[in-house]
C-alpha positions in Angstrom: -3.8 46.3 0.5 -3.6 48.4 -2.7 -1.0 51.1 -2.2 -1.0 53.0 -5.5 -3.7 55.6 -5.5 -4.1 55.7 -1.7 -2.8 58.4 0.6 -1.3 57.3 3.9 -0.6 59.6 6.8 2.3 58.2 8.9 2.1 59.7 12.4 5.3 59.6 14.5 8.8 59.6 13.1 10.2 56.9 15.2 12.0 53.9 13.8 8.5 52.3 13.2 7.2 55.4 11.5 10.3 55.7 9.2 10.1 52.1 8.3 6.4 52.4 7.4 7.0 55.4 5.3 9.8 53.8 3.4 7.8 50.6 2.8 4.8 52.5 1.5 6.8 54.9 -0.7 8.6 51.9 -2.3 5.3 50.5 -3.3 4.0 53.6 -5.0 1.8 55.1 -2.2 1.4 58.8 -1.6 2.8 59.3 1.9 2.3 62.2 4.3 4.4 62.6 7.5 3.4 64.1 10.8 5.1 64.4 14.2 4.1 67.1 16.7 7.6 66.9 18.2 10.0 68.7 15.9 13.5 68.0 17.3 16.6 67.5 15.2 16.1 63.7 14.7 12.5 64.2 13.5 13.5 66.9 11.1 16.4 64.8 9.7 14.0 61.9 9.2 11.4 64.0 7.5 14.0 65.5 5.2 15.3 62.1 4.1 11.8 60.8 3.5 10.7 64.0 1.6 13.6 63.4 -0.7 12.0 60.1 -1.5 8.7 61.8 -2.3 6.9 62.0 1.0 4.9 65.2 2.0 5.7 66.8 5.4 2.6 67.9 7.3 2.8 71.1 9.3 0.4 72.9 11.7 -0.6 75.0 8.7 -1.8 72.1 6.4 -2.7 69.5 9.2 -6.5 69.7 8.7 -6.1 69.5 4.9 -3.9 66.4 5.3 -6.5 64.7 7.6 -9.2 65.2 4.9 -7.0 64.1 2.1 -5.5 60.9 3.5 -7.2 57.5 3.4 -5.2 55.5 6.0 -3.5 56.5 9.2 -0.4 54.5 10.1 0.1 55.1 13.8 3.4 54.7 15.5 3.2 52.7 18.8 4.3 55.8 20.8 1.0 57.5 20.0 -2.1 56.3 22.0 -5.1 55.0 20.1 -7.2 57.7 21.9 -5.0 60.5 20.7 -6.8 63.3 18.9 -5.4 62.2 15.5 -6.7 58.6 15.4 -9.9 59.8 17.0 -10.4 62.2 14.1 -9.7 59.4 11.6 -12.2 57.1 13.3 -14.9 59.8 13.2 -14.3 60.1 9.5 -14.7 56.4 9.0 -11.1 56.0 7.8 -8.7 53.1 8.4 -6.1 53.0 11.1 -3.2 50.6 11.1 0.4 50.3 12.4 3.8 49.2 11.2 3.3 45.7 12.7 0.0 45.3 11.0 1.5 46.2 7.7 4.3 43.7 8.3 1.8 41.0 9.2 0.1 41.2 5.8 3.3 40.7 3.8 5.7 38.7 6.0 6.5 35.4 4.3 8.6 33.9 7.2 7.1 31.8 9.9 6.5 34.0 12.8 6.8 33.3 16.5 5.3 36.3 18.5 6.0 37.0 22.1 4.1 39.3 24.4 3.6 39.8 28.2 4.5 42.3 30.8 8.0 41.0 31.6 10.4 38.8 29.9 9.5 39.5 26.3 12.9 40.6 25.2 14.6 37.6 26.9 12.2 35.0 25.5 12.4 36.5 22.0 16.2 36.5 22.1 16.2 32.8 23.3 13.8 31.8 20.5 16.1 33.4 17.9 19.2 31.7 19.5 17.4 28.3 19.6 16.3 28.5 15.9 19.7 29.6 14.8 21.2 26.8 16.7 19.0 24.4 14.7 20.5 26.0 11.5 17.5 28.2 10.7 17.6 31.7 9.5 15.8 33.8 12.1 15.6 37.5 12.8 14.5 39.0 16.2 12.4 42.1 15.5 9.5 44.2 16.6 9.7 45.8 20.0 13.1 44.2 20.6 14.8 46.5 18.1 14.5 46.7 14.3 10.9 47.0 13.0 9.4 43.8 11.6 8.6 45.7 8.4 12.3 45.9 7.6 12.4 42.1 7.3 9.5 41.6 4.8 11.9 41.4 1.9 14.9 39.9 3.9 13.0 36.9 5.1 11.4 34.3 2.9 9.5 31.0 3.1 11.4 28.7 5.4 12.9 31.5 7.5 11.6 32.6 10.9 10.8 35.9 12.6 10.9 36.1 16.4 8.7 39.1 17.1 8.4 40.9 20.4 5.0 42.6 20.6 4.1 45.3 23.1 0.7 46.3 24.3 1.2 49.6 22.4 1.7 47.7 19.2 -1.3 45.5 19.9 -3.6 48.6 19.8 -3.3 48.7 16.0 -2.6 45.0 15.5 -5.2 42.5 14.4 -3.9 40.8 11.3 -0.9 39.1 12.8 -1.5 35.4 13.0 1.7 33.8 14.2 2.4 30.1 13.9 3.3 30.2 17.6 2.2 32.9 20.1 3.9 33.2 23.5 2.4 35.0 26.5 4.9 35.2 29.3 2.9 36.9 32.1 0.6 39.8 32.9 0.9 42.2 35.7 -0.1 45.8 36.2 1.7 48.1 33.7 1.0 51.0 31.4 -2.3 51.8 33.0 -1.7 55.5 32.4 -2.2 54.7 28.8 -4.6 51.7 28.9 -6.7 53.1 31.8 -7.4 49.8 33.6 -6.3 46.2 33.8 -9.3 44.9 31.8 -8.2 46.9 28.8 -4.6 45.9 29.3 -5.4 42.2 29.6 -7.7 42.3 26.6 -4.9 43.9 24.5 -2.5 41.1 25.4 -5.2 38.4 24.6 -5.5 39.8 21.0 -2.3 37.9 20.1 -4.0 34.6 20.6 -7.6 35.3 19.7 -7.3 34.9 16.0 -5.2 31.7 16.0 -6.4 28.6 14.2 -6.3 25.0 15.1 -3.1 24.5 13.1 -1.3 27.1 15.3 0.1 27.1 18.8 -0.4 29.3 21.9 2.3 28.9 24.6 0.8 30.2 27.8 2.2 30.6 31.3 0.1 28.2 33.4 1.3 29.8 36.6 -0.2 33.1 35.7 -4.0 33.0 36.2 -4.7 35.8 33.7 -2.6 34.1 31.0 -3.9 30.7 31.7 -7.4 32.0 31.0 -6.4 32.8 27.4 -6.6 29.1 26.6 -10.4 29.5 26.5 -10.1 32.4 24.0 -8.2 30.6 21.2 -8.6 27.8 18.8 -4.9 27.2 18.7 
């Protein structure tokens, strides 16, 4: 992705949003910031980023920013059917997320973990096992620090153990981990994903793009997860 000359609207000033804005600014992109919640933490974040060259979007210049920006970087806390991404889709503009940006530039070997329960435990176990083998490994993603923060810290030969939530999977299509782990799937977040069909589909996105040289570790005891074996070439 070419950054210079493009305008990015980063929506949501969470850790993910701040990480995305810093990453883009460091690479010469023009960055606009928007969060409809204006508490002290959000304002402090916007102030720090504006000092680095970002533009803060307010209610007064919201429509203008939508027309001006080329790409929307959506924080996982904002649903894909929110009015903002819907407006971008109607204008035929790109929508991405922090994990998707990281997936394009991460040099380390990635082991990605998703599922309804056990993601954090399994991700932590993977990091501990790799470190026990003498490997340099960071646990990132939904587990804590954004994956984008490790793009420069990790190199070839290092590992990233990445916890992936269904919220992150809404804007994630480019991540092709060397190993994808799906722990289990049970009813969860249906207030956001509407039904189990949508929720299960989002979880399956982690394995759908894998190639024959990669690995999918699936929970055989979970019928929904077991069915993912037919969806992947891994």
